[in-house]
N, C-alpha and C positions, 0 to 999 in steps of 0.2 A: 504494500500500500504506500502510496505517495500522497502528500498533502500540498496543495498550492493555494495561494491567496490572490484575490483580485478585488479591485474597487469597481463598483457600479454606481450609476446615478441614484439608486435607491438603497444603497448600503454595501458594506464590505461582505465578501463571501469567502468561505473556505470550501475548496473542492477536493474531494477524496477520490483517488483513482486506483484501480489495480492495473495490471500490465495491459489489460485489454479495453477497459471502459471506465466511464465516470460512474462511481457507485453512490456518491452523495455530494450535494451542493447545498450549503446552508448559509443563511445570513448570520453574521456574527457582529458583536458590538465592539470588537477590538479595533483600535485606530491604527493598528499596524506598527506602533512604535517598537522598533527593534526586530520586527518580522519582515523578511524580504517579501515584497509583492511580486510573485512569480506565477507565470503560467507557461509551461513548457511549449516550445514551438509547435509540436505536434498537436497539442490541445488547442492552441490559438488557431491553427489551421482548421481544426474540426469545428470550432465555434464560428469561424468566418464562413464556412461552407454549410453550416448547420441551419436548419429551419426549425428551431425550437424542438430539438430532440429527433427530428426525422433525419435518418441517415447518420446520426451520431451514435457512437458506441456508449449506450447507457445500460447499466446493470444494477437497477435499484433492487434492494431486497424487500420482499413483501409476499403476501399470500397470493394465491392464484387470482382471487377476486380483486385484490388491490391492483395487481398488474393489469387486469382487464379494464379497470377504471382508468388507470394511468394511460393505457393505450388509447382509450376513448378520448382522453384529454389531448393527446397528441394530434388528434384529427380535428380539433376545434380551430378554425382558421384564425390567423393573426388578426387582432382587433375585434374579435367577436367573443361572445360569451355563450354559456350553456348552463341550464339549471341542473341541480342534482337529480331532480325528477326525470329530466330528459335523458340523462346518462343512464339512470335506472331502467327506463323503458328500453333503451338500446341494449341493455344487458339482460332483459327478460322480464322486467316487472316493476311498475311504479312503486310497489311496496318496498323496494330496496333503496329508496332515496336516502334514508338515514345511514344505511351501510355505505352508500356511495359517498356521502359527506364525510364519514369517518375515514374512508380510503383516501379521499382527496386530502384530508388533513394529515395523513400519514406519509404523504409523498416526500421521499428523502432527497429528491433532486429538484429543488426550487428552480424556477425559471425554465429549466430545460424541459421539464414536464410542466406545462403551463396551468398549474392548479389555480392560479389567480383568476383564470377565466371561468371557473365554476361559481355559480351564484345560487342563492336560495330562490324558491319559486316566486317570491315577491319582487325579484329583480334588484333588490338592494345589494350592497357590497357583501354583507354577511361577514363571517369570521375568516381569519387567515392565520395560519400557524406563525407567520412572521410579522404579524401586526396588520390591523385593518388599514392604517395609514399607508403602509407599504403596498398593500393590495390595490388600494385606490390609485396610488402613484403609478403602479405598473399598468393598470387599465387605462389611466389617463395618458400615459406615455404611448401606449399602443394606438390610442385614438388619434393622438396628435402626429404620430409618425407612422403613416400608413404603409410604409415599405418595410417588410420583414427583414430584408437584407441589411438594413441599418441597425438592426437590433444588437447583434453581437459586436459590431464595431463601436457602438455606444456603450454597451454594458460591460464588455470585457476589453479594457484597454491594454495593449501590450506593455 
């Protein structure tokens, strides 16, 4: 396992990788004093070519149901949102909406699996593992920057 750090417009992140894939990306409160901000060249290239997890080597740990929810999130277009209930219907039944919400909240790969795009049925921002303010900032950023190709150049600076 290797750990890397990066600055993004909505907070600093720690990225954990094994030899093949990103296994975790989490927001941290550290201001990086004394910690080198590094993303290896191969990972930077992956981010530049990536479309929020599509084509990127991701290996998040989770149950089969969680991975199905995370796969559904990868199919939500940039700048759009989906409700927990809509994901539940895609996975076989609206009664699974709460389980979908729990799986969204357990996403260990923030941003790369765009869990910030999942909303409650009322269309409000709802909860977010990394803070409601950060979720709103991510959604606002996507609305203002309608080109997904700009995402990683803005969020993961070399």
